[in-house]
FITI-463792 format. One record per residue (C-alpha): residue number from 1; residue in three letters; chain; x, y, z. Coordinates in Angstrom, 2 decimals. Layout:
N
(rec NUM 'Ala' 'A' (X Y Z)),
...
// end
This chain:
168
(rec 1 'Met' 'A' (39.83 -30.07 -30.64)),
(rec 2 'Leu' 'A' (38.76 -26.62 -29.61)),
(rec 3 'Ile' 'A' (35.75 -26.08 -27.38)),
(rec 4 'Phe' 'A' (34.36 -22.68 -26.77)),
(rec 5 'Ile' 'A' (32.05 -22.17 -23.88)),
(rec 6 'Ile' 'A' (30.26 -18.89 -23.80)),
(rec 7 'Thr' 'A' (28.34 -17.92 -20.76)),
(rec 8 'Ser' 'A' (26.62 -14.74 -19.94)),
(rec 9 'Cys' 'A' (25.00 -13.35 -16.90)),
(rec 10 'Asp' 'A' (22.22 -10.85 -17.19)),
(rec 11 'Lys' 'A' (23.03 -7.89 -15.05)),
(rec 12 'Pro' 'A' (20.29 -7.51 -12.44)),
(rec 13 'Glu' 'A' (18.07 -4.49 -12.94)),
(rec 14 'Ser' 'A' (19.05 -1.75 -10.58)),
(rec 15 'Tyr' 'A' (16.39 0.09 -8.58)),
(rec 16 'Ser' 'A' (16.57 2.73 -5.90)),
(rec 17 'Asp' 'A' (16.61 1.72 -2.23)),
(rec 18 'Val' 'A' (13.71 4.14 -1.81)),
(rec 19 'Pro' 'A' (10.47 2.28 -2.59)),
(rec 20 'Glu' 'A' (8.37 3.41 -5.52)),
(rec 21 'Ile' 'A' (4.65 2.80 -5.91)),
(rec 22 'Asn' 'A' (2.15 3.26 -8.73)),
(rec 23 'Phe' 'A' (-1.63 3.06 -8.92)),
(rec 24 'Ile' 'A' (-3.03 0.18 -10.97)),
(rec 25 'Asn' 'A' (-6.79 0.16 -10.26)),
(rec 26 'Tyr' 'A' (-9.49 0.05 -7.63)),
(rec 27 'Thr' 'A' (-12.66 -1.92 -7.00)),
(rec 28 'Leu' 'A' (-15.58 -1.44 -4.63)),
(rec 29 'Val' 'A' (-16.89 -4.46 -2.73)),
(rec 30 'Asp' 'A' (-20.06 -4.52 -0.60)),
(rec 31 'Lys' 'A' (-19.86 -6.62 2.54)),
(rec 32 'Asp' 'A' (-22.18 -7.60 5.35)),
(rec 33 'Ser' 'A' (-21.03 -8.85 8.73)),
(rec 34 'Asp' 'A' (-23.86 -9.81 11.09)),
(rec 35 'Gly' 'A' (-26.11 -7.09 9.69)),
(rec 36 'Phe' 'A' (-23.37 -4.43 9.69)),
(rec 37 'Lys' 'A' (-23.10 -3.25 6.09)),
(rec 38 'Tyr' 'A' (-20.02 -1.62 4.70)),
(rec 39 'Arg' 'A' (-18.31 -0.96 1.40)),
(rec 40 'Ser' 'A' (-14.64 -1.73 0.93)),
(rec 41 'Leu' 'A' (-12.38 0.21 -1.37)),
(rec 42 'Val' 'A' (-9.71 -2.18 -2.66)),
(rec 43 'Leu' 'A' (-6.70 -0.45 -4.21)),
(rec 44 'Thr' 'A' (-4.25 -2.41 -6.37)),
(rec 45 'Ile' 'A' (-0.83 -0.83 -6.14)),
(rec 46 'Gly' 'A' (2.40 -1.73 -7.94)),
(rec 47 'Phe' 'A' (5.65 -1.48 -5.98)),
(rec 48 'Val' 'A' (9.38 -1.85 -6.37)),
(rec 49 'Asp' 'A' (12.03 -1.64 -3.64)),
(rec 50 'Gly' 'A' (15.66 -1.95 -4.72)),
(rec 51 'Asp' 'A' (17.10 -3.15 -1.42)),
(rec 52 'Gly' 'A' (14.25 -5.61 -0.84)),
(rec 53 'Asn' 'A' (13.26 -4.59 2.67)),
(rec 54 'Leu' 'A' (9.60 -3.72 2.44)),
(rec 55 'Ser' 'A' (8.93 -6.38 5.05)),
(rec 56 'Asp' 'A' (10.51 -9.54 6.35)),
(rec 57 'Asp' 'A' (9.50 -12.30 8.72)),
(rec 58 'Ser' 'A' (11.95 -11.33 11.48)),
(rec 59 'Thr' 'A' (10.86 -7.69 11.71)),
(rec 60 'Tyr' 'A' (7.19 -7.74 10.79)),
(rec 61 'Asn' 'A' (5.88 -6.78 14.24)),
(rec 62 'Arg' 'A' (9.09 -5.60 15.84)),
(rec 63 'Thr' 'A' (9.54 -2.21 17.46)),
(rec 64 'Pro' 'A' (12.52 -0.43 15.93)),
(rec 65 'Ser' 'A' (15.59 -0.42 18.16)),
(rec 66 'Asn' 'A' (16.44 3.17 17.29)),
(rec 67 'Gly' 'A' (13.43 4.48 19.23)),
(rec 68 'Leu' 'A' (11.60 5.85 16.20)),
(rec 69 'Asp' 'A' (7.83 5.92 16.26)),
(rec 70 'Thr' 'A' (6.47 2.58 15.02)),
(rec 71 'Thr' 'A' (3.82 4.40 12.98)),
(rec 72 'Thr' 'A' (6.53 5.08 10.40)),
(rec 73 'Tyr' 'A' (7.96 1.55 10.35)),
(rec 74 'Ser' 'A' (7.31 -0.55 7.21)),
(rec 75 'Lys' 'A' (3.78 0.66 6.73)),
(rec 76 'Ile' 'A' (1.16 1.68 4.20)),
(rec 77 'Phe' 'A' (-0.22 5.18 4.81)),
(rec 78 'Leu' 'A' (-3.49 6.45 3.38)),
(rec 79 'Lys' 'A' (-4.79 10.00 3.63)),
(rec 80 'Leu' 'A' (-8.48 10.22 2.80)),
(rec 81 'Phe' 'A' (-10.39 13.25 1.51)),
(rec 82 'Asn' 'A' (-14.13 13.83 1.05)),
(rec 83 'Lys' 'A' (-15.30 15.92 -1.91)),
(rec 84 'Lys' 'A' (-17.84 18.61 -1.00)),
(rec 85 'Ser' 'A' (-19.02 21.15 -3.57)),
(rec 86 'Gly' 'A' (-16.09 20.29 -5.83)),
(rec 87 'Val' 'A' (-13.42 20.75 -3.12)),
(rec 88 'Tyr' 'A' (-11.58 17.94 -1.29)),
(rec 89 'Tyr' 'A' (-11.40 18.13 2.53)),
(rec 90 'Pro' 'A' (-9.39 15.74 4.74)),
(rec 91 'Phe' 'A' (-11.42 13.24 6.73)),
(rec 92 'Glu' 'A' (-11.52 13.87 10.46)),
(rec 93 'Ala' 'A' (-10.30 10.97 12.61)),
(rec 94 'Ser' 'A' (-13.82 10.64 14.08)),
(rec 95 'Glu' 'A' (-15.21 9.95 10.58)),
(rec 96 'Leu' 'A' (-13.01 6.90 9.99)),
(rec 97 'Leu' 'A' (-13.77 3.32 11.06)),
(rec 98 'Thr' 'A' (-10.07 2.58 11.59)),
(rec 99 'Pro' 'A' (-6.86 4.57 11.30)),
(rec 100 'Pro' 'A' (-5.67 4.48 7.67)),
(rec 101 'Val' 'A' (-2.23 3.03 8.51)),
(rec 102 'Phe' 'A' (-1.42 -0.64 7.90)),
(rec 103 'Pro' 'A' (1.66 -2.84 8.32)),
(rec 104 'Ile' 'A' (3.13 -4.24 5.13)),
(rec 105 'Pro' 'A' (2.53 -7.97 5.54)),
(rec 106 'Tyr' 'A' (5.32 -10.43 4.94)),
(rec 107 'Ser' 'A' (4.95 -13.44 2.68)),
(rec 108 'Asp' 'A' (7.47 -16.04 1.53)),
(rec 109 'Ala' 'A' (7.13 -14.57 -1.98)),
(rec 110 'Met' 'A' (8.99 -11.51 -0.66)),
(rec 111 'Lys' 'A' (12.09 -13.53 0.32)),
(rec 112 'Arg' 'A' (15.11 -12.67 -1.80)),
(rec 113 'Ile' 'A' (18.23 -14.83 -2.11)),
(rec 114 'Gly' 'A' (21.35 -14.02 -4.10)),
(rec 115 'Gln' 'A' (22.58 -10.75 -5.57)),
(rec 116 'Asn' 'A' (19.28 -9.27 -6.66)),
(rec 117 'Lys' 'A' (17.39 -8.19 -3.53)),
(rec 118 'Thr' 'A' (14.78 -6.17 -5.41)),
(rec 119 'Gln' 'A' (11.18 -6.70 -4.33)),
(rec 120 'Lys' 'A' (8.75 -5.95 -7.13)),
(rec 121 'Gly' 'A' (5.08 -6.76 -7.47)),
(rec 122 'Glu' 'A' (1.54 -5.75 -6.61)),
(rec 123 'Met' 'A' (-0.29 -5.36 -3.33)),
(rec 124 'Lys' 'A' (-3.93 -4.90 -2.50)),
(rec 125 'Val' 'A' (-4.91 -2.38 0.15)),
(rec 126 'Glu' 'A' (-8.46 -2.53 1.52)),
(rec 127 'Tyr' 'A' (-10.22 0.21 3.45)),
(rec 128 'Ser' 'A' (-13.86 0.03 4.54)),
(rec 129 'Phe' 'A' (-16.59 2.66 4.89)),
(rec 130 'Ser' 'A' (-19.78 1.98 6.86)),
(rec 131 'Tyr' 'A' (-23.30 2.64 5.65)),
(rec 132 'Val' 'A' (-25.58 5.09 7.44)),
(rec 133 'Tyr' 'A' (-29.26 4.49 6.72)),
(rec 134 'Asn' 'A' (-28.39 2.22 3.77)),
(rec 135 'Arg' 'A' (-26.23 4.90 2.14)),
(rec 136 'Leu' 'A' (-22.61 5.85 2.45)),
(rec 137 'Pro' 'A' (-22.23 9.32 3.96)),
(rec 138 'Tyr' 'A' (-19.53 10.13 1.38)),
(rec 139 'Asp' 'A' (-20.13 10.29 -2.32)),
(rec 140 'Thr' 'A' (-16.73 11.01 -3.84)),
(rec 141 'Ile' 'A' (-13.33 10.67 -2.20)),
(rec 142 'Lys' 'A' (-9.66 11.10 -2.97)),
(rec 143 'Val' 'A' (-6.85 8.95 -1.56)),
(rec 144 'Glu' 'A' (-3.20 9.91 -1.13)),
(rec 145 'Met' 'A' (-0.91 6.98 -0.37)),
(rec 146 'His' 'A' (2.73 6.24 0.38)),
(rec 147 'Ile' 'A' (4.68 3.43 1.99)),
(rec 148 'Thr' 'A' (7.80 3.15 4.12)),
(rec 149 'Asp' 'A' (10.26 0.27 4.19)),
(rec 150 'Leu' 'A' (12.26 -1.22 7.07)),
(rec 151 'Ser' 'A' (15.01 1.39 6.56)),
(rec 152 'Phe' 'A' (12.41 4.17 6.97)),
(rec 153 'His' 'A' (12.69 5.15 3.30)),
(rec 154 'Lys' 'A' (9.47 6.94 2.29)),
(rec 155 'Ser' 'A' (8.14 6.19 -1.19)),
(rec 156 'Asn' 'A' (6.65 8.64 -3.61)),
(rec 157 'Val' 'A' (3.09 9.78 -2.88)),
(rec 158 'Ile' 'A' (0.38 8.71 -5.30)),
(rec 159 'Thr' 'A' (-3.04 10.35 -5.55)),
(rec 160 'Ile' 'A' (-6.21 8.63 -6.71)),
(rec 161 'Thr' 'A' (-9.03 11.13 -7.32)),
(rec 162 'Asp' 'A' (-12.76 11.02 -7.93)),
(rec 163 'Ile' 'A' (-13.51 7.62 -6.43)),
(rec 164 'Ala' 'A' (-17.32 7.46 -6.44)),
(rec 165 'Leu' 'A' (-18.21 5.40 -3.36)),
(rec 166 'Asn' 'A' (-21.98 5.43 -3.90)),
(rec 167 'Lys' 'A' (-21.71 4.02 -7.43)),
(rec 168 'Lys' 'A' (-20.85 0.47 -8.24)),
// end
């Protein structure tokens, strides 16, 4: 009696250790908190990181031991521009409700076990703009975005243009 057993292992997809992001879509959501009205821009972004270190539970709020500035440590970076007369100008810090830098949150879905450490998925990034006299002071904006992982690898920069804040 001859028995043949054939097994195969799919080779894990190989991705760069440098994270890569892509724009999927955006939505605008009106909110009201105790009479304070604001509109949130919610960006849906796809990501892939080959070495799987966008964030983890042991380092989420840790200061890097190498003394590097924590503003570049596993973060989401947005650069916002306001369109005036057809030209985009960077927002001044005084025009923003909060700095457009966010930590990449950790979730158990990001945990990787085994050979394939790749983290791949979607994230939502929300940034809010306040109303002034029941109208947003900005009509059309542009957003540039990148992320960094725990090894300080900087992703590609994506640009989302002509986001009409005053239209829904």
